[in-house]
PLY file of the C-alpha trace (Angstrom):
ply
format ascii 1.0
element vertex 361
property float x
property float y
property float z
element edge 360
property int vertex1
property int vertex2
end_header
14.16 1.00 -25.87
15.07 3.26 -22.95
12.87 2.12 -20.04
11.83 4.81 -17.85
9.90 4.21 -14.73
7.40 2.13 -12.79
5.04 2.48 -15.70
4.65 -1.00 -17.23
3.55 -1.15 -20.70
2.92 -3.77 -23.42
4.41 -1.91 -26.40
3.28 -4.53 -28.88
-0.40 -3.33 -28.56
-0.25 0.31 -27.49
-2.76 2.82 -28.74
-2.16 6.41 -29.26
-4.78 7.99 -27.11
-5.50 10.18 -24.10
-6.99 7.44 -22.01
-8.57 4.01 -21.48
-5.53 1.86 -22.35
-5.29 -1.29 -20.33
-1.55 -1.38 -19.80
0.00 -0.16 -16.59
2.92 2.32 -16.45
6.82 1.91 -16.57
9.82 -0.36 -16.23
12.85 1.00 -14.59
15.17 3.64 -15.82
18.24 1.51 -16.79
21.60 1.36 -15.09
24.12 -1.30 -14.31
24.95 -1.78 -10.64
23.03 -4.30 -8.62
21.61 -3.57 -5.15
23.93 -4.18 -2.13
23.75 -7.55 -0.12
21.07 -8.12 2.34
21.98 -7.02 5.88
22.76 -9.90 8.22
21.76 -10.30 11.85
23.71 -8.09 14.35
26.85 -9.88 15.53
27.49 -10.43 19.26
31.15 -9.11 19.13
30.68 -6.64 21.91
29.40 -9.42 24.21
32.30 -11.68 23.29
34.92 -9.03 23.85
33.52 -8.10 27.18
33.49 -11.66 28.30
37.04 -12.14 27.15
38.16 -9.19 29.29
36.51 -10.69 32.39
38.23 -14.03 31.69
41.62 -12.38 31.52
40.89 -10.58 34.83
39.92 -13.81 36.60
42.37 -16.21 34.87
43.43 -17.81 38.24
39.95 -18.87 39.10
38.90 -20.21 35.64
36.32 -19.08 33.29
34.09 -20.43 30.53
31.92 -18.74 27.91
28.45 -20.04 27.22
26.24 -19.30 24.20
23.42 -16.86 24.04
21.23 -17.08 27.09
23.98 -18.72 29.20
26.02 -17.49 32.24
29.68 -17.27 33.20
30.80 -19.76 35.78
34.23 -21.10 37.12
35.53 -24.48 35.92
34.35 -26.31 39.08
30.95 -24.62 38.88
31.61 -22.33 41.81
30.92 -18.68 41.52
33.87 -16.46 40.71
34.76 -14.13 43.60
34.61 -10.44 42.54
37.73 -8.47 43.20
36.53 -5.20 41.73
33.32 -3.86 40.23
32.53 -5.05 36.80
32.39 -2.57 33.93
28.80 -2.01 32.89
28.52 -1.66 29.14
25.57 0.14 27.57
23.14 -2.07 25.67
23.18 -1.72 21.91
20.24 0.30 20.49
17.81 -2.10 18.85
17.37 -1.77 15.10
13.79 -1.09 14.11
12.43 -3.89 11.99
11.96 -3.12 8.33
8.29 -3.20 7.27
7.64 -6.40 5.33
5.99 -4.33 2.61
9.55 -3.38 1.42
10.23 -6.97 0.51
9.83 -7.23 -3.23
9.27 -3.43 -3.71
10.05 -2.17 -7.25
11.95 1.11 -7.71
11.43 2.92 -10.94
14.97 4.43 -11.16
17.90 1.93 -11.51
21.26 2.34 -9.81
23.61 4.67 -11.83
20.85 6.11 -13.98
20.84 9.65 -15.42
17.25 11.13 -15.45
15.49 14.40 -16.36
14.60 17.10 -13.96
11.04 15.89 -13.46
11.60 12.29 -12.48
10.21 11.20 -9.17
11.29 8.28 -7.15
8.46 5.90 -7.41
8.07 2.71 -5.37
5.42 0.16 -6.21
4.49 -2.70 -3.82
3.41 -6.30 -4.51
0.45 -5.89 -2.23
-1.46 -2.76 -0.96
0.15 -1.35 2.16
-2.45 -1.00 4.86
-3.00 2.65 6.08
-1.76 1.77 9.58
1.62 0.56 8.22
2.31 3.30 5.71
4.12 5.62 8.20
6.56 2.79 9.14
7.32 2.28 5.54
8.11 6.04 5.04
10.34 6.07 8.18
12.32 3.19 6.71
13.13 5.22 3.61
15.85 7.85 3.28
16.55 10.29 0.34
19.88 12.03 0.34
20.56 14.69 -2.30
23.63 16.87 -3.21
22.73 19.66 -3.30
20.00 19.31 -0.58
16.34 19.82 -1.64
12.91 20.24 0.02
11.04 17.11 -0.85
8.55 14.64 0.55
6.93 11.22 0.07
3.30 10.97 -0.86
1.02 7.98 -1.60
-0.31 8.05 -5.13
-3.29 6.13 -6.49
-1.88 4.53 -9.62
-4.16 4.15 -12.62
-3.50 0.40 -12.77
-2.87 -0.44 -9.05
-4.86 -0.53 -5.86
-4.73 2.17 -3.24
-1.55 1.81 -1.09
0.53 0.23 -3.87
2.41 3.25 -4.99
4.62 5.71 -2.91
6.42 8.56 -4.72
8.97 11.13 -3.64
9.60 14.36 -5.44
11.15 17.76 -4.59
9.03 20.88 -4.17
10.24 22.09 -7.60
12.03 20.29 -10.30
15.40 18.83 -9.59
18.39 20.94 -10.34
20.66 19.67 -13.10
23.60 17.85 -11.71
21.99 16.75 -8.46
23.15 13.42 -7.09
20.38 11.45 -5.37
20.60 8.43 -3.08
17.65 6.24 -1.95
18.24 3.97 1.01
15.94 1.67 3.11
16.65 -0.11 6.29
18.27 -3.60 6.49
16.07 -6.25 5.00
14.47 -4.21 2.20
14.64 -6.19 -1.00
15.59 -4.78 -4.44
12.48 -6.20 -6.17
11.85 -8.56 -9.07
13.67 -7.64 -12.26
16.10 -5.05 -10.62
19.01 -7.27 -9.73
20.00 -9.47 -6.97
18.01 -9.26 -3.70
19.65 -7.16 -1.13
19.47 -3.87 0.97
17.76 -1.23 -1.05
20.28 1.27 -2.10
19.93 3.27 -5.21
22.14 6.18 -6.54
21.22 8.27 -9.61
21.92 11.69 -10.97
19.99 14.43 -12.75
21.12 15.44 -16.26
20.60 18.56 -18.12
17.20 20.26 -18.03
14.77 19.68 -20.83
11.20 21.04 -20.62
8.77 20.89 -23.62
5.58 22.95 -23.53
2.84 21.96 -25.94
0.56 24.85 -26.84
-2.63 22.88 -27.99
-4.59 25.91 -29.49
-1.49 27.38 -31.11
-0.37 23.96 -32.64
3.33 24.55 -31.51
5.65 22.98 -28.89
8.51 25.00 -27.37
11.44 22.88 -26.16
13.82 24.45 -23.78
17.01 22.55 -23.29
19.77 23.93 -21.23
18.30 27.37 -21.58
18.00 27.20 -25.39
14.42 27.33 -26.88
13.32 25.58 -30.05
9.86 26.00 -31.58
8.26 22.91 -33.27
4.99 22.59 -35.10
2.68 19.89 -33.80
-0.79 18.45 -34.12
-2.58 17.41 -30.90
-5.87 15.70 -30.06
-8.90 16.61 -32.17
-12.06 18.00 -30.49
-13.55 15.26 -28.34
-10.23 13.51 -28.11
-8.07 16.20 -26.71
-4.63 15.59 -25.44
-4.35 15.45 -21.61
-3.58 18.90 -20.15
-0.93 19.37 -17.36
2.48 18.23 -16.60
3.59 14.82 -17.82
7.08 13.16 -17.40
8.78 10.93 -20.02
8.75 7.40 -18.71
10.49 5.76 -21.58
10.84 5.89 -25.38
10.92 3.35 -28.27
12.14 3.63 -31.83
8.95 1.87 -33.17
5.59 1.08 -31.37
2.51 -0.71 -32.57
-0.57 1.48 -31.82
-4.00 -0.03 -31.95
-7.08 1.93 -31.54
-9.15 -1.02 -30.38
-7.14 -1.02 -27.06
-8.42 2.45 -26.13
-12.02 2.40 -27.16
-11.72 3.80 -30.75
-12.73 0.59 -32.57
-10.76 -0.01 -35.74
-9.90 3.63 -36.47
-6.17 2.79 -36.79
-3.59 0.04 -36.19
-0.02 0.41 -37.27
3.60 1.12 -36.32
4.62 4.64 -35.43
8.23 5.79 -35.21
10.18 7.81 -32.54
7.59 7.24 -29.85
8.15 9.04 -26.42
5.92 7.66 -23.76
4.07 10.09 -21.50
1.11 8.25 -19.76
0.10 4.66 -18.85
-3.21 5.36 -20.75
-1.37 5.46 -23.90
-0.31 9.05 -24.61
2.70 9.47 -26.78
4.62 12.14 -28.43
5.61 10.57 -31.85
6.15 10.88 -35.49
2.87 10.97 -37.54
2.67 11.28 -41.27
-0.47 13.35 -40.90
1.55 16.03 -39.11
3.32 16.80 -42.39
0.12 18.40 -43.50
-1.57 19.44 -40.20
1.20 20.34 -37.78
1.08 24.03 -36.97
-2.41 24.36 -38.35
-4.95 21.87 -37.00
-5.36 19.27 -34.17
-6.35 15.86 -35.80
-4.92 13.06 -33.55
-6.78 10.67 -31.14
-4.88 12.23 -28.20
-1.25 11.87 -28.91
1.02 14.74 -29.90
2.13 14.34 -33.61
5.42 15.48 -35.10
6.29 15.75 -38.77
8.36 13.12 -40.58
11.05 15.64 -41.90
13.43 14.76 -39.11
11.78 16.76 -36.38
10.37 13.72 -34.61
13.75 11.97 -34.82
15.63 14.91 -33.49
13.31 15.35 -30.47
13.41 11.53 -29.81
17.18 11.53 -29.71
17.32 14.42 -27.25
14.88 13.25 -24.62
15.60 10.96 -21.73
13.29 9.51 -18.99
12.44 12.18 -16.48
12.20 15.03 -19.05
9.14 17.20 -18.66
6.35 17.71 -21.20
3.71 20.32 -20.16
0.54 20.57 -22.21
-1.49 23.76 -22.13
-4.89 24.73 -23.59
-6.71 21.34 -23.15
-9.78 21.00 -21.04
-8.90 18.01 -18.83
-5.76 17.60 -16.53
-4.04 14.22 -16.50
-4.48 12.27 -13.19
-1.52 12.01 -10.89
-1.35 8.24 -11.17
-1.68 8.22 -14.93
2.08 8.06 -15.59
4.12 10.47 -13.46
1.53 13.21 -13.09
2.93 14.00 -9.69
3.62 17.63 -10.49
-0.01 18.44 -11.05
-0.64 18.14 -7.33
-0.15 21.48 -5.36
2.67 21.19 -2.80
0.24 21.43 0.19
-1.74 18.52 -1.05
1.41 16.58 -1.86
2.49 16.96 1.77
-0.97 15.83 2.96
-0.54 12.58 1.01
2.24 11.47 3.38
1.37 9.11 6.28
3.71 11.08 8.54
1.75 14.32 8.31
0 1
1 2
2 3
3 4
4 5
5 6
6 7
7 8
8 9
9 10
10 11
11 12
12 13
13 14
14 15
15 16
16 17
17 18
18 19
19 20
20 21
21 22
22 23
23 24
24 25
25 26
26 27
27 28
28 29
29 30
30 31
31 32
32 33
33 34
34 35
35 36
36 37
37 38
38 39
39 40
40 41
41 42
42 43
43 44
44 45
45 46
46 47
47 48
48 49
49 50
50 51
51 52
52 53
53 54
54 55
55 56
56 57
57 58
58 59
59 60
60 61
61 62
62 63
63 64
64 65
65 66
66 67
67 68
68 69
69 70
70 71
71 72
72 73
73 74
74 75
75 76
76 77
77 78
78 79
79 80
80 81
81 82
82 83
83 84
84 85
85 86
86 87
87 88
88 89
89 90
90 91
91 92
92 93
93 94
94 95
95 96
96 97
97 98
98 99
99 100
100 101
101 102
102 103
103 104
104 105
105 106
106 107
107 108
108 109
109 110
110 111
111 112
112 113
113 114
114 115
115 116
116 117
117 118
118 119
119 120
120 121
121 122
122 123
123 124
124 125
125 126
126 127
127 128
128 129
129 130
130 131
131 132
132 133
133 134
134 135
135 136
136 137
137 138
138 139
139 140
140 141
141 142
142 143
143 144
144 145
145 146
146 147
147 148
148 149
149 150
150 151
151 152
152 153
153 154
154 155
155 156
156 157
157 158
158 159
159 160
160 161
161 162
162 163
163 164
164 165
165 166
166 167
167 168
168 169
169 170
170 171
171 172
172 173
173 174
174 175
175 176
176 177
177 178
178 179
179 180
180 181
181 182
182 183
183 184
184 185
185 186
186 187
187 188
188 189
189 190
190 191
191 192
192 193
193 194
194 195
195 196
196 197
197 198
198 199
199 200
200 201
201 202
202 203
203 204
204 205
205 206
206 207
207 208
208 209
209 210
210 211
211 212
212 213
213 214
214 215
215 216
216 217
217 218
218 219
219 220
220 221
221 222
222 223
223 224
224 225
225 226
226 227
227 228
228 229
229 230
230 231
231 232
232 233
233 234
234 235
235 236
236 237
237 238
238 239
239 240
240 241
241 242
242 243
243 244
244 245
245 246
246 247
247 248
248 249
249 250
250 251
251 252
252 253
253 254
254 255
255 256
256 257
257 258
258 259
259 260
260 261
261 262
262 263
263 264
264 265
265 266
266 267
267 268
268 269
269 270
270 271
271 272
272 273
273 274
274 275
275 276
276 277
277 278
278 279
279 280
280 281
281 282
282 283
283 284
284 285
285 286
286 287
287 288
288 289
289 290
290 291
291 292
292 293
293 294
294 295
295 296
296 297
297 298
298 299
299 300
300 301
301 302
302 303
303 304
304 305
305 306
306 307
307 308
308 309
309 310
310 311
311 312
312 313
313 314
314 315
315 316
316 317
317 318
318 319
319 320
320 321
321 322
322 323
323 324
324 325
325 326
326 327
327 328
328 329
329 330
330 331
331 332
332 333
333 334
334 335
335 336
336 337
337 338
338 339
339 340
340 341
341 342
342 343
343 344
344 345
345 346
346 347
347 348
348 349
349 350
350 351
351 352
352 353
353 354
354 355
355 356
356 357
357 358
358 359
359 360
């Protein structure tokens, strides 16, 4: 399995369908490096050095250093006579406290990961962040990219979470291949459960080659453009009344073999079995996968319960081997657009509305 994002899924009971699945969306895109250590309290070195200088200047009269909150006095407890004005040192600027909401936050992309051009940075919180605290959370987060991009944070209502539990960052347009991205949070932010030792939140990842697959539902074909080269593949999509979600979806993860159960998505006992080369698109259970029925119907008729089916002649395997988390699958010609919080549907929100979803606007 190649985990992909903050879209948590129980793959032992996943139905192939356009909606209604009960499992939430992903685990993190894999990598190896743990988060850096938790930032410690600010040392008092400037205070100690300043005091040491004064002691040297008044060595003949005696000097002692007290702990925090104390004062400097002579050995016989008499005031030290001043021979010259003391140097006034500017106070250190206070560090803004990190919002407690960032403790235990989960980030969808692991340190060192390579992702597709559509992958957002998605943070999910253990508890809903109150509206009054969301601006502080955003201020504590920094995205640095090389080359620079125009991007923004926006609060997304996840299909399986409460309002205020998910915050995503994306550029205005897809990432440029080769982009290096760093996510940083202020001292005290924790790395989250299951993502390495607790410490300051600091993630670095890169964007791989571009792969965008466009599914033409009425035409029964999918066009895959990888690195500028296009390939046309016959597919079968959702049958009438069970249409595949329309709009832009992002690959969250993929698995060589997945158990799909129609009872988990409201289709009774229509099917239950293992399907190969499953590419995960939504938290409601939409996959792009190998389907034996596609050997007959791909390129001619839509007969699935909402997934996109590929033939068993090696077509599904080849596509599976090429895709990585963050690759884009855009479906056209279906009646209903996928919700932004059903997987990574962020790209279905117009840029003006995306900006309006930030607590800093």
